[in-house]
C-alpha positions as a Markdown table, in Angstrom:
| # | Residue | x | y | z |
|---|---|---|---|---|
| 1 | Unk | 17.6 | 9.1 | 2.6 |
| 2 | Unk | 18.6 | 5.4 | 1.8 |
| 3 | Unk | 19.8 | 4.8 | -1.6 |
| 4 | Unk | 18.1 | 1.7 | -2.5 |
| 5 | Unk | 20.1 | 0.7 | -5.5 |
| 6 | Unk | 23.1 | 0.3 | -3.3 |
| 7 | Unk | 21.2 | -1.5 | -0.5 |
| 8 | Unk | 18.7 | -3.7 | -2.1 |
| 9 | Unk | 19.9 | -7.5 | -2.7 |
| 10 | Unk | 21.0 | -7.9 | -6.3 |
| 11 | Unk | 19.0 | -10.1 | -8.7 |
| 12 | Unk | 15.5 | -8.9 | -8.2 |
| 13 | Unk | 13.4 | -5.9 | -7.3 |
| 14 | Unk | 9.9 | -5.6 | -6.9 |
| 15 | Unk | 8.0 | -3.9 | -9.8 |
| 16 | Unk | 4.5 | -4.5 | -10.3 |
| 17 | Unk | 1.4 | -6.4 | -9.3 |
| 18 | Unk | -1.8 | -7.6 | -11.4 |
| 19 | Unk | -5.2 | -8.5 | -10.2 |
| 20 | Unk | -8.6 | -9.4 | -11.9 |
| 21 | Unk | -11.4 | -7.2 | -11.7 |
| 22 | Unk | -15.1 | -7.4 | -12.6 |
| 23 | Unk | -15.8 | -3.6 | -14.0 |
| 24 | Unk | -12.5 | -2.5 | -15.2 |
| 25 | Unk | -13.7 | 1.1 | -15.9 |
| 26 | Unk | -15.0 | 1.6 | -12.2 |
| 27 | Unk | -11.4 | 0.3 | -11.0 |
| 28 | Unk | -9.5 | 2.5 | -13.4 |
| 29 | Unk | -11.4 | 5.5 | -12.0 |
| 30 | Unk | -10.9 | 4.7 | -8.5 |
| 31 | Unk | -7.2 | 4.3 | -8.8 |
| 32 | Unk | -6.6 | 7.2 | -10.9 |
| 33 | Unk | -8.9 | 9.7 | -9.2 |
| 34 | Unk | -8.2 | 8.8 | -5.7 |
| 35 | Unk | -4.3 | 7.4 | -5.7 |
| 36 | Unk | -3.0 | 9.5 | -8.8 |
| 37 | Unk | -2.3 | 6.4 | -11.1 |
| 38 | Unk | -2.3 | 7.3 | -14.7 |
| 39 | Unk | -3.0 | 4.9 | -17.6 |
| 40 | Unk | 0.3 | 4.2 | -19.5 |
| 41 | Unk | -1.3 | 1.5 | -21.9 |
| 42 | Unk | -4.6 | -0.6 | -22.6 |
| 43 | Unk | -5.4 | -3.4 | -24.6 |
| 44 | Unk | -6.9 | -6.8 | -25.1 |
| 45 | Unk | -5.2 | -10.3 | -25.2 |
| 46 | Unk | -6.4 | -13.9 | -25.7 |
| 47 | Unk | -7.1 | -16.1 | -22.8 |
| 48 | Unk | -8.3 | -19.5 | -22.1 |
| 49 | Unk | -11.9 | -18.3 | -21.6 |
| 50 | Unk | -11.9 | -15.7 | -24.6 |
| 51 | Unk | -10.5 | -12.1 | -24.7 |
| 52 | Unk | -9.6 | -10.1 | -21.6 |
| 53 | Unk | -9.0 | -6.4 | -21.2 |
| 54 | Unk | -5.7 | -4.9 | -19.5 |
| 55 | Unk | -5.2 | -1.6 | -18.3 |
| 56 | Unk | -1.7 | -0.7 | -17.3 |
| 57 | Unk | -1.2 | 2.0 | -14.5 |
| 58 | Unk | 1.7 | 3.9 | -12.9 |
| 59 | Unk | 2.6 | 6.9 | -10.9 |
| 60 | Unk | 6.2 | 6.7 | -11.9 |
| 61 | Unk | 7.4 | 7.7 | -15.4 |
| 62 | Unk | 10.4 | 5.3 | -15.0 |
| 63 | Unk | 7.8 | 2.2 | -14.6 |
| 64 | Unk | 5.6 | 1.5 | -17.4 |
| 65 | Unk | 3.1 | 0.0 | -14.9 |
| 66 | Unk | 2.9 | -0.5 | -11.1 |
| 67 | Unk | -0.5 | -2.0 | -11.4 |
| 68 | Unk | -2.3 | -3.9 | -14.2 |
| 69 | Unk | -6.1 | -4.3 | -13.9 |
| 70 | Unk | -7.3 | -7.3 | -15.9 |
| 71 | Unk | -11.0 | -8.3 | -16.9 |
| 72 | Unk | -12.2 | -11.8 | -15.8 |
| 73 | Unk | -12.7 | -11.8 | -12.2 |
| 74 | Unk | -15.2 | -14.4 | -11.4 |
| 75 | Unk | -18.4 | -13.3 | -9.9 |
| 76 | Unk | -18.5 | -16.6 | -7.4 |
| 77 | Unk | -15.3 | -16.3 | -5.3 |
| 78 | Unk | -15.9 | -17.0 | -1.9 |
| 79 | Unk | -13.5 | -14.7 | -0.6 |
| 80 | Unk | -11.1 | -12.0 | -1.9 |
| 81 | Unk | -7.7 | -13.9 | -2.1 |
| 82 | Unk | -5.7 | -10.7 | -2.2 |
| 83 | Unk | -4.6 | -9.8 | 1.4 |
| 84 | Unk | -3.5 | -6.2 | 0.6 |
| 85 | Unk | -2.0 | -4.1 | -1.7 |
| 86 | Unk | 0.3 | -1.6 | 0.3 |
| 87 | Unk | 1.2 | 2.0 | -0.9 |
| 88 | Unk | 3.9 | 4.3 | 0.8 |
| 89 | Unk | 2.9 | 7.8 | 1.4 |
| 90 | Unk | 5.3 | 10.5 | 1.1 |
| 91 | Unk | 4.3 | 12.3 | 4.4 |
| 92 | Unk | 1.8 | 12.0 | 7.2 |
| 93 | Unk | 0.2 | 15.1 | 5.5 |
| 94 | Unk | -0.5 | 13.2 | 2.3 |
| 95 | Unk | -1.8 | 10.0 | 4.4 |
| 96 | Unk | -4.2 | 12.3 | 6.3 |
| 97 | Unk | -5.2 | 14.1 | 3.1 |
| 98 | Unk | -6.0 | 10.9 | 1.3 |
| 99 | Unk | -7.7 | 9.7 | 4.2 |
| 100 | Unk | -10.1 | 12.4 | 4.5 |
| 101 | Unk | -11.1 | 11.8 | 0.7 |
| 102 | Unk | -12.0 | 8.3 | 1.3 |
| 103 | Unk | -15.6 | 8.8 | 2.5 |
| 104 | Unk | -16.5 | 10.6 | -0.8 |
| 105 | Unk | -15.3 | 7.6 | -2.9 |
| 106 | Unk | -16.4 | 4.0 | -3.2 |
| 107 | Unk | -13.9 | 2.9 | -0.5 |
| 108 | Unk | -15.2 | 1.0 | 2.3 |
| 109 | Unk | -14.0 | -0.6 | 5.6 |
| 110 | Unk | -11.6 | 2.4 | 6.5 |
| 111 | Unk | -9.6 | 2.2 | 9.5 |
| 112 | Unk | -6.7 | 4.3 | 10.5 |
| 113 | Unk | -4.0 | 2.3 | 12.5 |
| 114 | Unk | -0.5 | 2.3 | 13.6 |
| 115 | Unk | 1.6 | -0.7 | 13.6 |
| 116 | Unk | 4.2 | 0.7 | 15.8 |
| 117 | Unk | 6.6 | 0.7 | 12.6 |
| 118 | Unk | 4.1 | 2.6 | 10.6 |
| 119 | Unk | 0.9 | 4.6 | 10.5 |
| 120 | Unk | -1.5 | 3.3 | 8.3 |
| 121 | Unk | -5.0 | 3.7 | 6.7 |
| 122 | Unk | -6.5 | 0.3 | 5.5 |
| 123 | Unk | -9.6 | 0.4 | 3.3 |
| 124 | Unk | -11.2 | -1.8 | 0.5 |
| 125 | Unk | -11.4 | -0.6 | -3.1 |
| 126 | Unk | -14.8 | -0.8 | -4.9 |
| 127 | Unk | -14.3 | -4.6 | -5.4 |
| 128 | Unk | -13.3 | -5.3 | -1.9 |
| 129 | Unk | -9.5 | -5.6 | -2.5 |
| 130 | Unk | -7.7 | -4.1 | 0.7 |
| 131 | Unk | -5.3 | -1.6 | 0.1 |
| 132 | Unk | -3.0 | 0.1 | 2.8 |
| 133 | Unk | -1.6 | 3.6 | 2.5 |
| 134 | Unk | 1.0 | 4.1 | 5.0 |
| 135 | Unk | 4.2 | 6.1 | 6.2 |
| 136 | Unk | 7.0 | 4.6 | 8.1 |
| 137 | Unk | 7.9 | 5.5 | 11.8 |
| 138 | Unk | 11.3 | 5.9 | 13.1 |
| 139 | Unk | 10.7 | 3.0 | 15.3 |
| 140 | Unk | 10.6 | -0.7 | 15.1 |
| 141 | Unk | 8.4 | -3.0 | 17.0 |
| 142 | Unk | 7.7 | -6.8 | 16.7 |
| 143 | Unk | 5.0 | -7.7 | 14.5 |
| 144 | Unk | 2.0 | -8.3 | 14.0 |
| 145 | Unk | 0.5 | -5.3 | 15.9 |
| 146 | Unk | -2.2 | -3.2 | 15.2 |
| 147 | Unk | -4.0 | -0.4 | 17.3 |
| 148 | Unk | -6.5 | 2.2 | 16.0 |
| 149 | Unk | -5.3 | 5.9 | 15.7 |
| 150 | Unk | -7.1 | 9.1 | 15.9 |
| 151 | Unk | -6.4 | 11.0 | 12.5 |
| 152 | Unk | -8.1 | 14.1 | 14.2 |
| 153 | Unk | -5.3 | 14.7 | 16.1 |
| 154 | Unk | -2.6 | 17.2 | 14.9 |
| 155 | Unk | 0.4 | 15.7 | 13.5 |
| 156 | Unk | 2.6 | 16.2 | 16.3 |
| 157 | Unk | 0.2 | 14.8 | 19.0 |
| 158 | Unk | -0.6 | 11.8 | 16.7 |
| 159 | Unk | 3.2 | 10.8 | 16.3 |
| 160 | Unk | 3.5 | 11.4 | 19.8 |
| 161 | Unk | 0.6 | 9.1 | 20.7 |
| 162 | Unk | 2.1 | 6.4 | 18.3 |
| 163 | Unk | 5.7 | 6.7 | 19.7 |
| 164 | Unk | 4.3 | 6.7 | 23.3 |
| 165 | Unk | 2.4 | 3.1 | 22.7 |
| 166 | Unk | 5.5 | 1.7 | 20.5 |
| 167 | Unk | 7.8 | 2.3 | 23.4 |
| 168 | Unk | 5.6 | -0.2 | 25.6 |
| 169 | Unk | 5.8 | -2.9 | 23.0 |
| 170 | Unk | 7.9 | -5.8 | 22.5 |
| 171 | Unk | 11.1 | -5.3 | 20.2 |
| 172 | Unk | 10.9 | -1.5 | 20.4 |
| 173 | Unk | 14.0 | 0.1 | 18.9 |
| 174 | Unk | 15.2 | 2.6 | 16.5 |
| 175 | Unk | 14.3 | 1.8 | 12.9 |
| 176 | Unk | 18.1 | 2.0 | 12.1 |
| 177 | Unk | 19.0 | -0.7 | 14.5 |
| 178 | Unk | 16.3 | -3.0 | 13.1 |
| 179 | Unk | 17.7 | -2.2 | 9.4 |
| 180 | Unk | 21.2 | -2.9 | 10.2 |
| 181 | Unk | 20.4 | -6.4 | 11.4 |
| 182 | Unk | 18.3 | -6.9 | 8.2 |
| 183 | Unk | 20.8 | -5.6 | 5.9 |
| 184 | Unk | 23.3 | -8.2 | 7.7 |
| 185 | Unk | 20.9 | -10.9 | 7.5 |
| 186 | Unk | 20.5 | -10.2 | 3.8 |
| 187 | Unk | 24.2 | -9.7 | 3.0 |
| 188 | Unk | 23.8 | -6.0 | 1.9 |
| 189 | Unk | 25.5 | -4.2 | 4.7 |
């Protein structure tokens, strides 16, 4: 396992994301029940259009919050401005387990895919925000790339199919080679 503290660029690290919601109770339930986020705090702050409510959520006891839900999402947005929120799963088993639970939730637009460098499940939460749950593969391929995968396959067959497809793509290489190139570019060798 890579020690992220010694390999990340100094100065900044990503911490959390916040987004506006219409139904804060529904969204809180969804993120807690499906994805295992816990409420660490909640409250109200004054805003330019009146008070808005906040719910702070985390899966990490070292992070006060990783997601903040805030009331005030307008009803009349012509499209959802969040492209995606991505969460790394700890294993293919976890990823497939979450995938199997999605149809019983208010998730929609559910698609298991591979990017060659990852195996992912994309879906939309109850308010249409796109989420990606993923695991990294040991390979890199040029991006963007996305093809469907069959999550009904046994794990070893699924990963063999992902690797066989990735090997045919431009830029295929072990992730370690790609990482070494990125570390050099970022000055964190």
